[in-house]
C-alpha positions in Angstrom: 28.6 4.2 -15.0 27.4 4.3 -11.4 23.5 4.5 -11.3 21.4 5.0 -8.2 17.7 3.9 -8.0 15.7 6.0 -5.5 12.4 4.4 -4.5 10.6 7.0 -2.5 7.2 7.8 -0.9 5.8 11.1 -2.2 2.7 13.1 -1.1 0.5 14.3 -4.0 0.7 18.1 -4.4 3.2 18.5 -1.5 5.8 20.1 -3.8 8.1 21.3 -1.0 8.3 17.9 0.7 8.7 16.0 -2.6 11.3 18.3 -4.0 13.4 18.3 -0.8 13.2 14.6 -0.6 14.4 14.3 -4.2 17.2 16.8 -3.7 18.3 15.2 -0.4 19.0 11.9 -2.2 20.7 13.6 -5.1 23.2 15.1 -2.6 23.7 11.7 -1.1 24.3 10.2 -4.5 26.9 12.9 -5.3 28.9 11.9 -2.2 29.1 8.3 -3.7 30.3 9.8 -6.9 27.3 8.4 -8.7 26.9 9.4 -12.4 23.1 9.1 -12.6 20.2 8.9 -10.2 16.8 7.6 -11.2 13.5 8.6 -9.5 10.0 7.4 -10.2 7.0 8.4 -12.4 5.5 11.8 -11.6 7.7 12.0 -8.6 7.6 15.8 -8.4 3.9 16.0 -7.9 3.0 12.5 -6.7 1.0 9.9 -8.5 -1.9 9.9 -9.3 -2.5 13.7 -9.3 -5.8 13.3 -11.2 -7.8 16.6 -11.7 -5.1 18.7 -10.0 -3.5 18.4 -13.5 -6.2 20.7 -14.8 -5.0 23.6 -12.7 -2.4 25.8 -14.3 -1.1 26.7 -10.8 -0.4 23.0 -10.2 1.6 22.7 -13.4 3.5 25.9 -12.6 4.5 24.3 -9.2 5.7 21.2 -11.1 7.9 23.4 -13.3 9.2 25.3 -10.3 10.2 22.1 -8.7 12.1 21.0 -11.8 14.0 24.3 -11.7 15.0 23.7 -8.1 16.1 20.1 -8.8 18.0 21.2 -11.8 20.3 23.4 -9.6 21.5 20.3 -7.9 22.5 18.4 -11.1 26.0 19.7 -11.4 28.2 16.6 -12.2 25.3 14.2 -11.8 22.5 13.1 -14.1 19.0 13.0 -12.7 15.9 11.2 -14.2 12.7 12.4 -12.6 9.0 12.1 -13.4 7.0 15.3 -13.9 4.2 16.6 -16.2 5.4 18.4 -19.3 3.3 20.9 -21.3 2.5 20.0 -24.8 3.4 22.8 -27.2 1.1 21.4 -30.0 -2.4 22.9 -29.8 -4.1 19.7 -31.1 -4.5 17.0 -28.4 -4.1 17.1 -24.7 -2.2 19.9 -23.0 0.2 17.7 -21.1 2.6 14.8 -21.4 3.4 12.3 -18.6 7.2 12.8 -18.9 10.6 11.6 -17.6 12.9 14.6 -17.4 16.7 14.0 -17.9 18.7 16.7 -16.1 22.4 17.2 -16.1 24.8 20.0 -15.3 21.9 22.3 -14.5 20.3 21.7 -17.9 17.6 19.6 -19.4 19.3 17.2 -21.8 16.3 15.2 -22.7 12.7 14.4 -22.0 11.0 11.1 -22.7 7.2 11.2 -22.9 4.9 8.3 -22.0 3.4 6.5 -25.0 1.1 3.9 -23.5 -1.5 5.7 -21.3 -3.5 3.3 -19.2 -7.2 3.9 -19.0 -8.5 1.0 -17.1 -9.1 0.1 -13.4 -7.6 2.8 -11.2 -5.9 4.5 -14.1 -7.3 7.4 -16.1 -4.3 8.9 -17.8 -5.8 9.5 -21.2 -8.1 12.0 -19.4 -5.1 14.3 -18.9 -2.1 13.3 -21.1 -1.2 13.2 -24.8 0.7 10.0 -25.9 4.2 10.5 -27.2 4.6 10.8 -30.9 8.4 10.6 -31.2 11.0 8.4 -29.5 14.7 9.1 -29.1 17.4 7.5 -27.0 19.3 9.8 -24.6 23.1 9.7 -24.8 24.8 10.1 -21.4 28.5 9.5 -20.6 29.0 7.2 -23.5 25.8 5.2 -23.0 22.7 5.3 -25.1 19.7 5.1 -22.7 16.2 3.9 -23.8 14.0 5.7 -21.3 10.4 4.7 -20.8 7.6 5.2 -18.3 5.6 2.5 -16.5 3.0 1.2 -19.0 5.4 1.7 -21.9 7.0 -1.7 -21.2 3.7 -3.6 -20.8 2.5 -3.6 -24.4 3.6 -7.2 -25.1 1.8 -10.5 -25.9 -0.6 -11.7 -28.5 -3.2 -9.1 -27.8 -1.5 -5.8 -27.1 -3.5 -3.0 -25.6 -1.8 -0.2 -27.6 -0.9 0.3 -31.2 2.6 1.5 -30.6 5.3 -0.1 -28.5 8.0 2.5 -27.6 10.8 0.1 -27.2 10.2 -1.2 -30.8 11.0 2.4 -31.9 13.9 3.0 -29.5 15.7 -0.3 -30.3 16.2 1.0 -33.8 18.7 3.5 -32.3 20.9 0.8 -30.8 20.5 1.7 -27.0 22.9 0.2 -24.5 20.4 -0.2 -21.6 16.7 0.4 -20.7 15.5 2.5 -17.8 11.9 2.5 -16.8 10.4 4.8 -14.2 7.1 3.7 -12.8 4.2 4.2 -10.5 2.8 0.6 -10.5 0.2 0.0 -7.8 0.2 -3.1 -5.6 -2.1 -6.0 -5.8 -1.4 -9.5 -4.6 -0.7 -10.7 -8.1 1.2 -7.8 -9.5 4.8 -8.3 -8.3 5.2 -11.5 -10.3 3.5 -9.9 -13.3 6.1 -7.1 -13.2 9.0 -9.5 -13.1 7.7 -11.4 -16.0 7.0 -8.2 -18.0 10.5 -6.9 -17.4 12.1 -10.3 -18.1 10.3 -10.5 -21.5 11.4 -7.0 -22.4 15.0 -7.9 -21.5 14.9 -11.1 -23.5 13.1 -9.4 -26.5 15.5 -6.5 -26.8 18.6 -8.2 -25.4 19.3 -5.3 -23.1 19.6 -4.9 -19.3 16.8 -2.9 -17.6 16.8 -0.7 -14.5 13.2 -0.4 -13.2 12.4 2.1 -10.5 8.9 1.9 -8.9 7.4 4.3 -6.4 6.3 3.3 -2.9 3.7 4.6 -0.5 -0.1 4.9 -0.3 -2.2 7.6 -1.9 -5.7 7.4 -0.4 -6.9 3.9 -1.6 -4.0 3.0 -3.9 -0.9 1.3 -2.4 2.4 1.4 -4.3 4.8 -1.3 -3.1 8.1 -0.4 -4.5 10.0 -3.6 -5.3 12.3 -1.8 -7.9 14.2 -4.3 -10.1 17.5 -4.6 -12.0 17.8 -7.3 -14.7 20.8 -8.2 -16.8 20.5 -8.8 -20.5 20.1 -12.6 -20.0 17.0 -12.1 -17.9 18.5 -12.6 -14.5 17.5 -10.5 -11.5 20.5 -8.7 -10.2 18.6 -6.7 -7.6 15.1 -6.8 -6.1 14.6 -3.8 -3.8 12.5 -3.6 -0.7 8.7 -3.8 -0.8 6.5 -1.4 1.1 9.5 0.7 2.2 11.6 3.4 0.8 14.9 2.1 -0.6 18.1 3.2 -2.3 20.4 1.1 -4.4 23.6 1.7 -6.5 24.3 -0.3 -9.6 27.6 -0.3 -11.5 27.0 -0.5 -15.3 30.0 -1.6 -17.4 30.3 -2.6 -21.0 29.5 -6.2 -20.3 27.8 -6.5 -16.9 25.6 -5.0 -14.2 26.6 -5.4 -10.5 25.7 -4.0 -7.1 28.1 -1.6 -5.5 29.6 -2.9 -2.3 26.8 -5.5 -1.9 26.3 -9.1 -2.9 24.1 -9.4 -6.0 20.9 -11.2 -5.5 20.3 -13.5 -8.5 17.2 -15.5 -9.0 17.8 -19.0 -10.5 16.9 -19.2 -14.2 14.7 -22.3 -13.4 12.6 -20.1 -11.1 12.3 -17.3 -13.6 11.3 -19.7 -16.3 8.4 -21.0 -14.2 6.8 -17.5 -14.2 6.0 -17.6 -17.9 4.0 -20.8 -17.4 1.5 -19.1 -15.0 1.1 -15.7 -16.6 -0.9 -15.0 -19.8 0.8 -11.9 -21.1 -2.0 -10.0 -22.8 -4.9 -7.7 -21.8 -5.8 -10.2 -19.0 -2.4 -9.8 -17.4 -3.9 -7.4 -14.8 -6.7 -9.9 -13.9 -6.1 -12.4 -11.2 -4.7 -15.6 -12.7 -6.2 -18.4 -10.5 -8.9 -20.2 -12.5 -9.3 -23.6 -10.8 -12.4 -23.2 -8.5 -11.2 -25.8 -6.2 -8.1 -23.9 -5.5 -9.5 -20.4 -5.3 -9.7 -20.1 -1.5 -6.3 -21.7 -1.1 -4.9 -19.1 -3.5 -6.6 -16.1 -1.9 -5.5 -17.2 1.6 -2.0 -18.4 0.7 0.8 -17.3 3.0 2.6 -15.2 0.4 -0.6 -13.3 -0.5 -1.7 -12.7 3.1 1.8 -11.4 4.1 1.7 -8.9 1.2 -1.9 -7.9 2.0 -0.9 -7.3 5.6 2.1 -5.1 4.6 -0.1 -3.2 2.2 -2.8 -2.5 4.7 -0.3 -1.3 7.3 1.2 1.1 4.8 -2.2 2.2 3.6 -3.4 3.0 7.1 -0.2 4.7 8.1 0.1 6.9 5.0 -3.6 7.9 5.0 -3.3 9.2 8.5 0.1 10.8 8.0 -0.7 12.5 4.7 -4.1 13.7 6.0 -2.5 15.2 9.1 -4.3 12.9 11.5 -2.7 10.7 14.2 -5.6 8.9 16.0 -8.2 6.4 15.0 -11.4 5.1 16.5 -13.4 2.0 15.6 -16.3 -0.1 16.9 -15.0 -3.3 18.5 -17.7 -6.0 18.4 -15.8 -9.1 19.4 -16.0 -10.3 15.8 -13.2 -11.2 13.4 -13.5 -8.1 11.2 -13.2 -5.5 14.0 -10.5 -7.6 15.7 -8.3 -7.7 12.6 -8.9 -4.0 11.9 -8.0 -3.1 15.4 -4.8 -5.2 15.3 -3.7 -3.6 12.0 -4.5 -0.1 13.2 -2.4 -0.6 16.4 0.5 -1.8 14.3 0.2 1.1 11.8 -0.4 3.9 14.2 0.7 2.8 17.6 -1.5 1.2 20.2 -1.9 4.4 22.2 -3.4 6.1 19.1 -6.3 3.7 18.5 -9.4 3.8 20.6 -11.9 0.9 20.5 -15.5 1.4 21.5 -17.5 -1.6 22.6 -21.3 -1.0 22.1 -23.2 -4.1 23.3 -27.0 -4.3 22.9 -29.4 -6.7 24.5 -28.7 -9.0 21.5 -25.0 -9.1 22.1 -23.6 -12.3 23.7 -21.5 -11.9 26.9 -18.5 -13.4 25.2 -18.6 -10.8 22.5 -17.8 -8.1 25.1 -15.3 -10.3 26.9 -13.5 -11.2 23.7 -13.3 -7.6 22.6 -12.0 -6.6 26.0 -9.4 -9.3 26.0 -8.2 -8.2 22.5 -7.7 -4.6 23.6 -6.0 -5.7 26.8 -3.5 -7.8 24.7 -3.0 -5.0 22.2 -2.7 -2.4 24.9 -5.0 0.1 23.2 -7.5 2.3 25.1 -11.2 1.2 25.0 -14.6 2.2 26.3 -17.8 0.3 26.8 -21.0 2.2 25.9 -24.1 0.0 26.0 -26.8 1.0 23.5 -29.9 -0.6 25.0 -31.3 2.6 26.4 -30.6 4.6 23.3 -32.1 1.9 21.1 -35.3 1.7 23.2 -35.7 5.4 23.1 -35.7 5.3 19.3 -38.3 2.5 19.4 -40.4 4.5 21.8 -40.2 7.6 19.6 -41.0 5.6 16.5 -43.8 3.5 18.0 -46.7 5.8 16.8 -45.3 5.6 13.3 -44.3 1.9 13.2 -47.9 1.0 14.2 -46.9 -2.2 16.1 -45.6 -3.8 12.9 -43.5 -6.9 13.5 -39.7 -6.6 14.3 -37.8 -6.3 11.0 -34.7 -5.0 9.3 -35.7 -1.5 10.4 -35.2 -2.3 14.1 -31.9 -4.1 13.3 -30.6 -1.1 11.4 -31.5 1.3 14.2 -28.9 -0.5 16.4 -26.3 -0.3 13.7 -26.9 3.4 13.1 -26.9 4.1 16.8 -23.4 2.7 17.0 -22.4 4.7 13.9 -23.7 7.9 15.6 -21.8 7.2 18.8 -18.6 6.5 17.0 -18.8 9.7 14.8 -19.7 11.8 17.9 -16.5 10.7 19.7 -14.5 11.0 16.5 -15.7 14.6 16.1 -15.1 15.5 19.7 -11.5 14.3 19.8 -10.4 14.6 16.2 -10.2 10.9 15.3 -10.7 9.2 12.0 -13.3 6.4 12.1 -12.0 3.2 10.6 -14.6 1.1 8.9 -14.5 -2.7 9.5 -16.6 -4.1 6.7 -15.0 -6.8 4.5 -15.3 -7.3 0.8 -17.7 -10.2 1.0 -20.2 -8.1 3.0 -19.8 -5.0 0.8 -20.3 -7.2 -2.3 -23.6 -8.6 -1.1 -24.9 -5.4 0.6 -24.6 -7.0 4.0 -24.2 -3.8 5.9 -26.2 -0.7 7.0 -25.7 2.7 5.3 -24.8 5.3 7.9 -24.4 2.6 10.5 -21.7 -0.1 10.2 -20.8 1.3 6.8 -19.8 4.6 8.3 -16.1 5.6 8.3 -13.4 7.7 6.9 -11.3 4.8 5.6 -12.1 1.2 4.9 -9.4 -1.2 6.0 -10.8 -4.5 4.9 -13.1 -3.5 2.1 -10.9 -5.2 -0.5 -10.3 -8.3 1.6 -12.7 -11.3 1.4 -14.0 -12.9 4.6 -11.8 -16.0 4.2 -8.8 -13.7 3.8 -9.8 -11.9 7.0 -9.5 -15.2 8.8 -6.1 -15.8 7.2 -5.0 -12.3 8.3 -6.0 -13.1 11.8 -3.9 -16.2 11.8 -1.0 -14.3 10.4 -1.4 -11.6 13.1 -1.2 -14.5 15.6 1.8 -16.1 13.9 4.1 -15.5 16.9 1.7 -15.3 19.8 -2.1 -15.3 20.3 -3.1 -11.6 20.0 -6.6 -12.2 18.6 -8.4 -14.5 21.0 -9.0 -18.0 19.7 -12.7 -17.7 20.4 -13.0 -14.8 17.9 -11.5 -17.1 15.2 -13.8 -20.0 15.8 -17.2 -18.6 16.6 -19.8 -18.3 13.9 -19.9 -14.7 12.4 -22.9 -12.7 13.5 -24.1 -9.1 13.3 -25.9 -9.7 16.6 -28.9 -7.5 15.7 -31.6 -10.0 16.7 -31.7 -13.1 18.9 -29.4 -16.0 17.7 -28.5 -14.2 14.5 -25.8 -15.7 12.2 -24.4 -14.4 8.9 -25.3 -17.7 7.4 -29.0 -16.8 7.9 -28.6 -14.3 5.1 -25.5 -15.3 3.2 -24.0 -18.6 1.9 -21.1 -20.0 3.8 -18.1 -17.7 3.2 -15.9 -20.4 1.6 -18.6 -20.8 -1.1 -19.6 -17.2 -1.3 -16.0 -15.9 -1.8 -15.4 -18.3 -4.7 -18.4 -16.9 -6.5 -17.5 -13.3 -5.7 -13.9 -13.8 -6.8 -15.0 -15.2 -10.2 -17.5 -12.4 -10.8 -15.5 -9.4 -9.5 -11.9 -10.2 -10.1 -12.2 -12.6 -13.1 -15.3 -10.9 -14.6 -17.0 -14.3 -15.3 -20.7 -14.4 -16.0 -23.3 -16.7 -14.4 -22.9 -19.5 -17.0 -19.1 -19.7 -16.5 -19.4 -19.8 -12.8 -22.2 -22.4 -12.8 -20.1 -24.5 -15.1 -17.5 -24.7 -12.3 -19.9 -26.9 -10.4 -21.5 -24.2 -8.2 -25.3 -24.4 -7.6 -27.1 -22.4 -10.3 -29.7 -20.8 -8.0 -27.0 -19.8 -5.5 -24.9 -18.2 -8.2 -27.8 -16.2 -9.6 -28.8 -15.1 -6.1 -25.3 -13.9 -5.2 -24.8 -12.0 -8.5 -28.1 -10.3 -8.1 -27.1 -9.2 -4.6 -23.9 -7.8 -5.9 -25.5 -5.7 -8.6 -28.5 -4.6 -6.5 -26.3 -3.1 -3.8 -24.1 -0.9 -6.0 -26.0 2.1 -4.5 -24.6 1.3 -1.1 -21.0 1.0 -2.3 -21.3 4.2 -4.2 -21.8 6.0 -0.9 -19.0 4.2 0.9 -15.6 5.6 2.1 -12.3 5.0 0.4 -11.1 1.4 0.4 -7.5 0.4 0.6 -6.9 -1.5 -2.6 -5.1 -4.9 -2.4 -6.6 -6.9 -5.2 -6.7 -6.4 -9.0 -10.3 -5.2 -8.8 -11.4 -3.3 -5.7 -14.7 -1.5 -5.1 -14.2 2.2 -5.6 -12.5 4.2 -8.4 -11.3 1.1 -10.2 -14.8 -0.5 -10.6 -17.4 1.6 -12.4 -20.8 -0.1 -12.4 -24.1 1.7 -13.0 -26.3 2.0 -9.9 -29.5 1.7 -12.0 -28.4 -1.1 -14.3 -30.6 -4.1 -14.8 -27.9 -6.6 -15.7 -28.3 -9.8 -13.7 -30.8 -7.9 -11.5 
């Protein structure tokens, strides 16, 4: 049997585009005489559709797409993800389903059993879990068809009470197919490989795993679809962060690529994975626990390359799917705006990214020259708009109210909000989207000004710690110096008062990021973090800052997610909570 895996980038709710994309690849597969083509989870409507699923019109559009796709299934089987109505009154109205179409008919539907309800997932809000499981027979093969989370219920502490494959294996299937919408984070690709390998070894069956690709607002899907043989060897690992298409020949005793050399991963390498992954509920939590190695882990070359690719895809898809083409950002001569600018130029094209330099009387001369040099190297348009006069007019207007009180945070924030106003004015005038340049370390500790440097339509670095920002800058400079060296080596500063440094308000970033990582990603409390040898007073101070500034993050723009625990929809913390406050 010749099976095609189609790893595609869909647009939520864009039924015409999604359906035509699916049909186009079906027609290509027919020309190759393929027997079966496999698409991804909820491909018809895009993932995650969230509350769109509550609209009957949306579900009707899903069903209309299935009817259109079905007309193209003469002589080829098609597995495609789409919501399915639940005919039973009790329970939720929908299933998350994989539809099996063939010869213009529906020959089977597999419903998702394990509905994730953690981090960015909220599937139990909409879907009913499956309550029966049946293999689907097709051209002499019995296929165990599952959806994403259905294969993750392994280990000593399973998250769900039912494991679909335990039911399907009783019907003696010949192979497993899993359609997925598994989001990217810089741990997750190895997790997936280990999960699939353990399924393969447990059930002694080959698996074809098809994962979606593309970014949907803050969530990035990285593709990386996989084919494993029954011995746990990788036969194919498809492209990451790109659409891809692969044909696999399934025979009675083997899997092989069609007209391509198989990519096998040595068993010794595969075996190592099981020694670094604890396969239970903590699987989706970052695995690094040694505090002395945390920064090295966060800034490792492999992680930084993946983060870079994810951010490029996240920016590009956000603009494309929103119907925008041009971006604007404030360029300060600092590391965060420099990295954001370089990423945006790569994602959107240098001519489509406008940098605005807004020096004040507290800005150093090299901040302006560094920012100019960066834009000259990148080739993007830029403008210089000094804010001194605007800032002083604010102070003049406020003088009767401020009553000659000493210079404070109020005056600092006026500068930041002035810049935010200028950027938004230009964005409104010319139809740009403002890219925010705040990093995760700043957002965690509240080191930012609401309606000032926290303004923006999309946060590029909001899930990237400061030490990772430096590593990204070095990665951007891997072939030539794009970001000036002076930006990489000078002390970080908001430049809102004379001789200001970030270290005046925050711990050094290599220490701060260790604490933040343990608290945010690892969910460790103060006792556990202090036990790692970090100063007790510093730990308590940092955790208090994190919790006290939830109100700021709650008003922040969408953040491109690259870690296993990003601020935003995947982290739900009360604003008025007293815990560690």
